[in-house]
C-alpha positions as CSV (number, residue, x, y, z in Angstrom):
1,M,81.9,163.1,44.1
2,I,85.3,162.4,43.2
3,P,85.5,162.4,39.3
4,F,87.6,160.0,37.3
5,V,90.5,161.1,35.8
6,D,91.1,160.5,32.0
7,I,94.3,162.0,31.7
8,H,94.9,161.5,28.0
9,S,91.9,160.6,25.3
10,H,91.5,161.3,21.8
11,H,88.1,161.1,21.9
12,F,85.6,163.8,23.1
13,S,83.9,163.0,26.4
14,N,81.0,164.8,28.0
15,R,80.5,162.6,31.1
16,K,79.9,164.5,34.2
17,E,81.8,162.1,36.4
18,V,84.8,162.3,34.1
19,I,87.8,164.8,33.8
20,S,88.9,163.9,30.4
21,L,91.7,165.8,28.8
22,R,91.4,165.6,25.1
23,S,94.8,165.3,23.4
24,I,94.7,167.3,19.9
25,D,97.5,167.4,17.5
26,L,98.4,171.0,16.0
27,N,97.8,169.5,12.6
28,E,94.4,168.1,13.5
29,Y,93.5,171.7,15.2
30,L,94.4,173.5,11.7
31,K,91.8,171.5,10.0
32,N,89.0,172.3,12.8
33,N,89.5,175.3,14.5
34,D,86.7,174.5,16.8
35,L,88.1,171.5,18.2
36,I,89.7,173.6,21.3
37,I,87.5,172.6,23.8
38,S,87.6,173.5,27.6
39,Q,89.5,170.4,28.5
40,C,92.4,169.5,26.1
41,T,96.1,169.4,25.6
42,L,97.6,170.6,22.5
43,G,101.2,169.9,20.8
44,L,103.1,168.6,17.9
45,H,103.2,164.7,17.7
46,P,106.3,163.3,16.3
47,W,104.4,161.1,13.9
48,Y,102.9,164.3,12.2
49,I,105.9,166.8,12.1
50,S,107.6,167.8,8.7
51,K,110.3,169.8,8.1
52,E,108.6,172.0,5.9
53,S,106.0,173.3,8.1
54,C,107.4,172.5,11.8
55,Y,108.7,176.2,12.3
56,D,105.6,177.7,11.3
57,N,103.5,175.6,13.8
58,L,105.8,176.0,16.5
59,S,105.0,179.6,16.3
60,I,101.2,178.9,15.6
61,L,101.3,176.5,18.9
62,E,102.7,179.5,21.0
63,K,100.0,181.6,19.9
64,I,97.1,179.4,20.7
65,I,98.9,178.8,24.0
66,I,98.7,182.6,24.6
67,E,95.0,182.7,23.2
68,K,93.2,179.7,24.6
69,L,92.9,177.8,27.7
70,I,95.1,174.4,27.3
71,Y,96.0,172.0,30.4
72,A,99.1,171.3,29.2
73,I,101.6,170.9,26.0
74,G,101.7,167.3,23.9
75,E,101.4,165.1,23.3
76,C,105.1,165.4,22.0
77,G,108.3,163.4,22.2
78,L,110.4,160.8,20.6
79,D,109.5,157.8,18.4
80,K,112.5,155.8,16.9
81,L,110.2,153.6,15.1
82,I,108.7,156.0,12.6
83,D,110.1,157.4,9.5
84,V,110.9,160.9,10.4
85,D,113.9,162.6,10.7
86,Y,115.1,161.8,14.7
87,N,117.1,164.8,14.9
88,L,114.3,167.0,13.9
89,Q,112.2,165.2,16.5
90,I,114.6,166.0,19.1
91,E,114.8,169.8,18.2
92,L,110.8,170.0,18.2
93,F,110.7,168.2,21.3
94,K,113.1,170.7,23.1
95,S,111.3,173.4,21.6
96,Q,108.2,172.3,22.9
97,I,109.8,171.8,26.3
98,L,111.1,175.6,26.6
99,L,107.2,176.4,25.4
100,S,106.3,174.4,28.6
101,E,108.4,176.3,30.8
102,K,107.5,179.5,29.6
103,Y,104.0,179.2,29.9
104,K,104.3,177.1,32.9
105,L,102.3,174.0,31.4
106,P,102.8,170.2,32.1
107,L,104.2,168.1,29.4
108,I,102.4,165.0,28.2
109,I,105.1,162.9,26.4
110,H,104.9,160.2,23.4
111,Q,108.0,158.1,23.9
112,V,109.0,154.9,21.8
113,K,112.3,153.3,22.4
114,A,113.7,156.8,23.3
115,H,113.9,156.9,26.9
116,E,117.5,157.3,27.4
117,D,117.2,160.2,24.9
118,I,114.1,161.4,27.0
119,L,116.5,161.3,30.2
120,K,119.6,163.3,28.5
121,I,117.1,166.0,27.4
122,K,116.0,166.2,30.9
123,R,119.2,166.5,32.3
124,E,120.2,169.0,29.8
125,L,117.4,171.5,30.0
126,N,116.5,170.7,33.7
127,P,112.7,171.6,33.4
128,I,110.8,172.4,36.4
129,Q,107.2,171.8,34.7
130,P,105.9,168.3,35.3
131,W,106.2,165.4,32.6
132,I,103.9,162.7,32.1
133,I,104.9,159.7,30.3
134,H,101.6,158.7,28.5
135,G,100.8,155.3,27.3
136,T,103.0,153.6,29.7
137,R,104.1,149.9,28.4
138,M,107.9,149.6,29.5
139,K,109.2,147.3,32.0
140,W,110.0,148.4,35.5
141,S,113.5,148.9,35.4
142,I,113.3,151.8,32.9
143,A,109.9,153.0,34.4
144,N,112.1,153.4,37.7
145,E,114.8,155.5,35.5
146,L,111.7,157.9,34.5
147,L,110.4,158.0,38.0
148,N,113.9,158.6,39.9
149,A,114.0,161.7,37.0
150,G,110.8,163.1,38.7
151,M,108.4,162.0,35.9
152,Y,104.8,160.7,36.1
153,L,103.5,157.8,34.3
154,S,99.9,156.9,32.7
155,F,98.7,153.7,32.2
156,G,96.2,152.9,29.6
157,N,94.0,149.5,28.1
158,H,96.9,147.6,28.0
159,L,96.5,146.7,31.5
160,L,93.5,144.9,30.6
161,K,95.6,142.3,28.9
162,S,97.4,141.2,32.1
163,E,100.9,141.4,30.7
164,P,103.2,140.8,33.5
165,H,106.1,143.0,32.9
166,L,103.3,146.1,32.7
167,I,101.4,144.6,36.1
168,E,105.1,144.7,37.8
169,T,105.6,148.3,36.6
170,L,102.3,149.4,37.7
171,L,102.9,147.6,41.1
172,Q,106.1,149.3,41.9
173,T,104.8,152.6,40.7
174,P,104.4,155.0,43.8
175,L,100.7,156.0,44.1
176,D,101.5,159.9,43.6
177,K,103.3,159.2,40.3
178,I,100.4,157.4,38.6
179,F,97.7,158.8,36.0
180,L,95.0,156.6,33.9
181,E,94.2,157.2,30.5
182,T,91.9,155.6,27.6
183,D,94.3,157.4,24.6
184,N,92.4,156.3,21.3
185,S,90.7,153.0,22.8
186,A,87.3,152.6,23.3
187,I,87.5,151.2,26.3
188,A,86.1,153.0,29.5
189,I,88.2,154.5,31.8
190,D,86.1,153.1,34.5
191,D,87.4,149.8,33.6
192,I,90.8,151.3,33.5
193,F,90.3,152.5,37.0
194,V,88.7,149.0,37.9
195,K,91.7,147.0,36.6
196,A,94.3,149.2,38.3
197,A,92.8,149.2,41.4
198,E,92.5,145.7,41.4
199,I,96.3,145.2,40.2
200,K,97.2,147.6,43.4
201,S,94.8,145.6,45.7
202,M,92.8,148.6,46.5
203,E,89.2,149.9,46.3
204,V,88.5,152.0,43.2
205,T,87.2,154.9,44.9
206,T,90.7,154.9,46.8
207,L,92.2,155.0,43.6
208,K,90.0,157.7,42.1
209,E,90.5,159.8,45.0
210,I,94.7,159.6,44.8
211,V,94.6,160.3,40.8
212,Y,92.6,163.2,41.3
213,Q,94.9,164.6,43.8
214,N,97.8,163.9,41.5
215,F,95.8,166.2,38.9
216,K,95.2,168.7,41.3
217,T,99.0,168.7,42.1
218,V,100.3,168.5,38.4
219,F,97.6,170.7,36.7
220,K,97.0,173.2,39.4
221,K,93.3,172.7,39.4
C-alpha cells in the first residue's frame, strides 16, 4: 500500500498508512529529550533563536544529528515579520545549511517575506542537498523563482481555503516538485491530498504515488 506522506507536522502520528515527519525545534527537544522519534526533523526555528543561546544550540544540534536518526534539518529559515534580529537569522540559517551539506540531510525551510534572501543565499553557498519550502502560500511568480532554483514546495491546509493565487501556484508546480503537509493544523493529511488531487485533476491514489516517489528521491528512503 502506498502511504500518504506528511512532510511536515507538529503532531505525533502513529497511523500505519501515513509517513509523517514530525518537526521538532531544538528548544522543544531540550525541554523533553524523549521527543526524538523514528521519523522527525530537527532544527533551529527563526522564531525561537536568541543571541545568548544560539551558538551553543548549534553545537547541540550537530551532536544530535551525529547521534540520532533524523530525516532532515529544519524547520529553519528566515522570517521578516518577527522581532528577531534579521542578521542573526541569516547567520543561523547559513550555519544549518552547512550542517545539511556536511551530513547530507535535506533542509526544511520556513520563509516569510524572505524569498529573495533565500535565493541569494542559495546562489552564494551553492548547496547540493534538497531544499523544501514548507507551508507554501505564495503567488506563482515567487514560487516559480524558487522552483527554478531547484527547490521543492510543500502545500498544506491553506489549499482547503481555495485561495485563487494558491490554486494557481499548485496547478503550475511540477508534480515531481510537490510535497503535502499538515503543519500545526488538526486537518488530516488525507483531506489535503484529496484537495490537492482535485486541483490537479487527478486521482488521489496517483498523487499519493507521485508524492511518495518524491519522498524516496529526496530522503533516500
